[in-house]
C-alpha positions in Angstrom: 135.0 95.8 70.0 133.5 93.5 72.7 137.0 92.9 74.5 137.5 96.6 74.2 134.1 97.5 75.9 135.0 95.0 78.7 138.6 96.6 79.2 137.1 100.0 79.3 134.4 99.0 81.6 136.9 97.4 84.0 139.4 100.6 84.1 136.6 102.9 84.4 134.3 100.8 86.4 133.2 103.7 88.8 131.9 105.9 86.1 130.1 102.8 84.2 129.1 101.2 87.4 127.0 104.6 88.1 125.2 104.1 84.9 123.9 100.7 85.9 120.3 102.3 85.9 120.5 102.4 82.0 120.8 98.6 81.7 117.1 97.9 81.5 116.6 100.5 78.9 119.5 99.4 76.9 118.3 95.6 76.9 114.7 96.9 76.1 116.3 98.8 72.9 118.1 95.7 71.7 115.3 93.2 72.1 112.7 95.7 70.5 115.1 96.2 67.3 115.6 92.3 67.3 112.0 91.3 67.7 110.7 93.8 64.9 112.2 91.2 62.4 110.4 88.4 64.4 107.0 86.7 63.3 104.9 85.3 66.0 104.2 82.1 63.9 107.8 81.3 64.2 107.9 81.2 67.9 107.3 77.4 68.9 108.4 75.0 71.8 110.6 72.2 70.2 112.4 69.1 71.6 115.3 70.9 71.8 114.0 73.4 74.2 112.7 70.6 76.4 116.1 68.8 76.5 117.7 72.4 77.4 115.4 73.0 80.1 116.0 69.5 81.5 119.6 70.3 81.6 119.2 73.7 83.2 117.0 72.5 85.9 118.3 68.9 86.8 121.9 69.7 85.9 121.9 72.6 88.4 120.8 70.3 91.1 123.1 67.4 90.2 126.1 69.8 90.2 125.0 71.2 93.6 124.8 68.0 95.3 128.1 66.7 93.9 130.2 69.9 94.7 128.5 70.5 98.2 130.3 67.2 99.2 133.6 69.4 99.1 132.1 73.0 99.8 128.8 74.2 100.2 129.3 77.8 99.0 131.5 76.6 95.9 128.5 74.5 95.2 125.9 77.3 95.5 128.0 79.6 93.1 128.3 76.8 90.4 124.6 75.8 90.9 123.5 79.4 90.3 125.3 79.7 86.9 123.4 76.8 85.6 120.0 77.3 87.1 120.0 80.9 85.9 117.6 81.7 83.2 118.5 82.5 79.7 119.8 86.1 79.2 117.7 88.7 77.8 120.2 89.8 75.2 120.5 86.0 73.8 118.2 86.8 71.0 120.3 89.9 70.0 123.6 87.8 70.1 122.1 84.9 68.0 120.9 87.5 65.5 124.4 89.0 65.2 125.6 85.2 64.8 122.8 84.6 62.0 121.2 81.9 64.3 117.5 81.1 64.7 116.2 84.2 66.7 112.9 82.7 67.1 114.1 79.5 68.6 116.0 81.6 71.1 113.1 83.6 71.9 110.8 80.7 72.6 113.4 79.2 74.9 114.1 82.5 76.6 110.4 82.6 77.5 110.2 79.0 78.6 113.5 79.3 80.6 112.7 82.2 82.5 108.9 80.9 83.1 110.4 77.6 84.5 113.2 79.4 86.7 110.6 81.6 88.0 108.7 78.6 89.5 111.5 76.2 90.3 113.8 78.7 91.8 111.6 79.3 94.9 111.3 75.4 95.4 114.9 74.9 94.9 116.0 77.8 97.4 113.5 76.6 100.0 115.4 73.4 100.4 119.1 74.5 99.9 118.9 78.2 100.5 120.2 80.2 103.5 117.0 82.6 103.5 114.2 79.9 103.6 111.6 81.9 105.4 110.3 83.8 102.3 107.0 82.5 101.2 106.8 80.6 97.5 104.4 83.2 96.1 106.2 86.1 97.2 109.5 84.6 96.0 107.8 83.8 92.5 106.5 87.3 92.2 109.7 88.9 93.1 111.6 86.7 90.6 108.8 87.2 87.9 108.7 91.0 88.2 112.5 91.3 87.3 112.0 88.9 84.2 108.6 89.1 82.7 108.3 92.9 82.2 111.8 93.5 80.5 111.3 90.3 78.5 107.5 90.3 77.2 107.1 94.1 76.9 109.4 94.7 73.9 108.2 91.4 72.5 104.6 92.1 72.7 105.2 95.7 71.4 107.0 94.4 68.3 104.2 92.0 67.7 101.5 94.6 68.0 103.2 97.0 65.7 103.8 94.3 63.3 100.0 93.6 63.0 99.0 97.3 62.9 101.9 99.2 61.4 103.7 96.6 59.4 105.6 98.9 57.2 107.1 101.0 60.4 108.2 97.7 61.9 109.8 96.5 59.0 111.6 99.7 58.7 112.8 99.7 62.3 113.9 96.0 62.0 116.2 97.1 59.1 118.3 99.0 61.6 118.6 96.0 63.8 122.4 96.0 63.2 122.4 99.1 65.8 121.7 96.6 68.6 125.6 95.7 68.5 126.7 99.0 69.3 123.9 99.3 71.9 125.1 95.8 73.2 128.7 97.4 73.4 127.7 100.5 75.7 125.6 98.0 77.8 128.8 95.7 78.0 130.7 98.7 79.3 128.1 99.3 82.0 127.5 95.7 82.9 131.3 95.1 83.2 131.8 98.0 85.2 128.9 97.1 87.4 130.3 93.6 88.0 133.8 94.7 88.9 132.6 97.4 91.3 130.3 94.6 92.8 133.2 92.0 93.1 135.4 94.6 94.7 132.8 95.5 97.3 132.5 92.1 98.7 133.4 92.2 102.3 134.6 88.6 102.4 138.3 88.0 103.4 138.1 84.3 102.1 139.7 85.0 98.7 140.6 81.4 98.0 136.9 80.4 97.7 136.1 83.4 95.7 138.6 82.4 93.1 137.5 78.8 93.1 133.6 80.0 92.4 134.9 82.3 89.5 136.9 79.3 88.0 133.9 77.2 88.4 131.9 79.8 86.8 134.0 79.6 83.8 133.7 75.8 83.6 130.2 76.2 83.7 129.9 78.6 81.1 132.0 76.8 78.5 130.4 73.6 79.5 127.0 75.0 78.9 127.9 76.6 75.4 129.5 73.3 74.1 126.6 71.1 75.5 124.2 73.5 74.1 126.0 73.5 70.8 126.2 69.7 70.7 122.4 69.2 71.5 121.3 72.1 69.1 123.5 70.5 66.3 121.2 67.3 66.5 118.2 69.4 65.5 120.1 71.6 63.1 120.0 74.6 65.6 123.6 74.6 66.9 123.8 78.5 67.3 120.5 78.7 69.1 121.2 75.6 71.3 124.5 77.2 72.5 123.1 80.9 73.1 120.0 79.3 75.0 121.8 77.4 77.3 125.1 79.4 77.8 124.1 83.1 77.9 122.7 83.8 81.2 120.5 86.6 82.9 123.4 87.2 85.3 121.8 90.3 86.9 118.8 88.2 88.1 121.3 85.4 89.1 123.2 87.7 91.2 120.1 89.0 93.0 118.9 85.5 93.6 122.3 84.3 95.0 122.5 87.5 97.4 118.9 86.8 98.6 118.6 82.9 98.9 122.1 81.8 99.1 125.4 82.7 100.6 126.2 86.2 99.1 129.8 85.1 98.4 128.1 82.7 96.0 127.0 85.6 93.8 130.6 85.7 92.8 129.7 82.9 90.5 127.1 85.0 88.2 129.3 88.0 89.0 132.2 86.3 87.0 130.1 84.5 84.5 129.1 87.6 82.9 132.7 88.4 81.9 133.1 84.8 80.7 130.0 84.7 78.6 130.8 88.0 77.0 134.3 86.6 76.1 132.6 83.6 74.4 130.2 86.0 72.6 133.1 88.2 71.7 135.0 85.2 70.2 131.9 84.0 68.4 130.9 87.3 67.0 134.7 87.7 65.7 134.7 84.3 63.9 131.4 85.1 62.3 132.4 88.4 60.8 135.7 87.0 59.7 133.8 83.8 58.1 135.6 81.3 60.0 
């Protein structure tokens, strides 16, 4: 269903691109359904999370400095694909894969907080728009992350405390999140295709290289995350935590702080990561 959703979103991108305003509501619904099955006592920061955040922050800088020796714009496009915080839908996909949702939720919170703090500092040194004050940058990034991430989490925890029966009943319908994600995938794919086609750059060679770099970053992060997660008996959560990114936030950061062409990186990353997720869900449902 996921490849079909991406194909439909690509073909009918003008229509689905116009529905991009629905994305926050769709993500909120998916997260709320998933969090209704979650207990706050299960959400804990572990050593796995510390290794992953180290790779995310330090790894993004290392990739930038190496690739910048050849092309700065390409380096920015690759870097933002690693620096980007964990996607808000990562717990949903983890739930579909029968992974540890609490672990991904904990890392998602840690990742988004760390990126909100680190990104303005990093961009003040390597970005093209270095005049924005740190506090202003922090608030702008935090605003786009915390409300969408924390509100459904807080609402689910509140309801579990005061209306546990209703919360449990809602949680029993968490499978619906897969179909909500399918619709969201049509919308996000349509918006991404529309965004890429509207780029004014005539340097298609570098755009193709950035898209290829995004694929390498995507595959690499899923594999590295799964490898580290396996050491802590948390393979699925490790892969989803490091590999699935908040590409909408990443596109916004790239357009504001970096060369706008670099936003092709997270723009294409959304397609790569959903292909990976599609393959993983298919394997899970086939019992492979």
